[in-house]
Every structure is written in C-alpha cells, then in structure tokens.
C-alpha positions as a printed Julia matrix, in Angstrom:
92×3 Matrix{Float64}:
  12.12  -14.4    -9.5
   8.65  -13.03   -9.96
   7.59   -9.48  -10.77
   5.21   -7.62   -8.48
   3.38   -4.32   -8.72
   3.31   -2.53   -5.38
   0.57    0.07   -5.02
   0.98    2.45   -2.08
  -1.96    4.76   -1.32
  -1.79    7.88    0.81
  -4.18   10.63    1.84
  -5.28   13.14   -0.76
  -3.7    16.11    1.0
  -0.76   18.11   -0.34
   1.33   17.52    2.78
   0.63   13.75    2.72
   1.68   13.59   -0.94
   4.92   15.42   -0.2
   5.64   13.2     2.82
   5.01   10.01    0.81
   7.41   11.17   -1.89
  10.02   12.21    0.68
   9.8     8.95    2.64
  10.13    6.78   -0.46
  12.92    8.84   -2.05
  14.95    9.08    1.15
  14.58    5.38    2.03
  17.8     4.45    0.25
  16.06    1.61   -1.57
  16.8     1.46   -5.29
  13.26    0.2    -5.88
  11.6     3.01   -3.95
  13.6     5.77   -5.61
  11.98    4.64   -8.87
   8.41    4.94   -7.58
   5.92    6.67   -9.84
   3.12    8.81   -8.41
  -0.36    9.72   -9.63
  -0.91   12.66   -7.28
  -0.83   15.37   -9.94
  -3.66   13.56  -11.73
  -5.74   13.11   -8.58
  -4.72    9.49   -7.95
  -2.95    9.57   -4.59
  -0.86    6.45   -4.93
   2.69    5.42   -5.72
   3.49    2.43   -7.92
   6.67    0.39   -7.91
   7.53   -2.73   -9.91
   9.98   -5.1    -8.23
  11.51   -8.48   -8.97
  11.56  -10.59   -5.81
  10.61  -14.1    -4.72
   7.31  -13.44   -2.93
   4.56  -10.96   -2.05
   5.91  -10.83    1.48
   9.36   -9.89    0.24
   7.79   -7.17   -1.93
   5.86   -5.79    1.06
   9.01   -5.64    3.2
  10.67   -3.35    0.65
   8.3    -0.64    1.86
   8.83    1.51    4.94
   6.71    0.05    7.81
   4.25    2.96    7.76
   3.07    2.01    4.24
   3.08   -1.81    4.51
  -0.45   -2.38    5.92
  -2.32   -0.49    3.2
  -0.1    -1.46    0.25
  -1.57   -3.66   -2.44
   0.82   -6.23   -3.93
  -0.03   -7.84   -7.29
   1.97  -10.6    -8.93
   2.46   -9.74  -12.58
   2.58  -12.16  -15.46
   2.68  -12.1   -19.22
   0.88  -14.39  -21.62
   1.83  -15.46  -25.09
  -0.83  -15.73  -27.76
  -0.22  -19.5   -27.8
  -0.84  -19.78  -24.05
  -4.1   -17.86  -24.3
  -5.3   -19.85  -27.29
  -4.56  -23.08  -25.39
  -6.4   -21.78  -22.36
  -9.43  -20.79  -24.44
  -9.52  -24.22  -26.06
  -9.57  -25.88  -22.63
 -12.17  -23.44  -21.26
 -14.64  -22.7   -24.07
 -17.29  -21.18  -21.79
C-alpha cells in the first residue's frame, strides 16, 4: 500500500471551519477522525495521511462535499543511497 497526504481546504469563515471539523469527525471514518487542521493559524485546511492503494481510493475516503477540491499527494521516502545514486545518474 502507498501513503497519501489528503489536503482538504474550506472557506476562511468561522462557521465553515466548525462545519468542516464536524463533518470529518462525525463521518465515522478512522482516518477522518485523525485529521489535523490549520485554522487557528490562518491556514483553512485539514490534512490526513492514509495508507491505501491509489489516489482515487484516498479521495473516496472523504465525504462527497470535499472530494472535488481535495488535493491528494502520494508520499515517499528516500534513503541517502537512493538520492546519491539518482544524483550520479543526473549530474545536471
């Protein structure tokens, strides 16, 4: 399985923040109940990291109202060896 970062934006209004939190927390999804929010720092988004097989599967974890505007990013880690190999193959 792959890991994906799901970024869910919402309007920068107090009521919209509260509704986003309520919708995600009351969804019943284990993933969504672990969402982290940036609202109190002026970043009106929620972030969730999930382990699923595809971007599409990650998107379908979200309630339908948030799917269209969500950004899904596949995450990966690199070892120092992998990066050194890459840099050797791509010197410029």
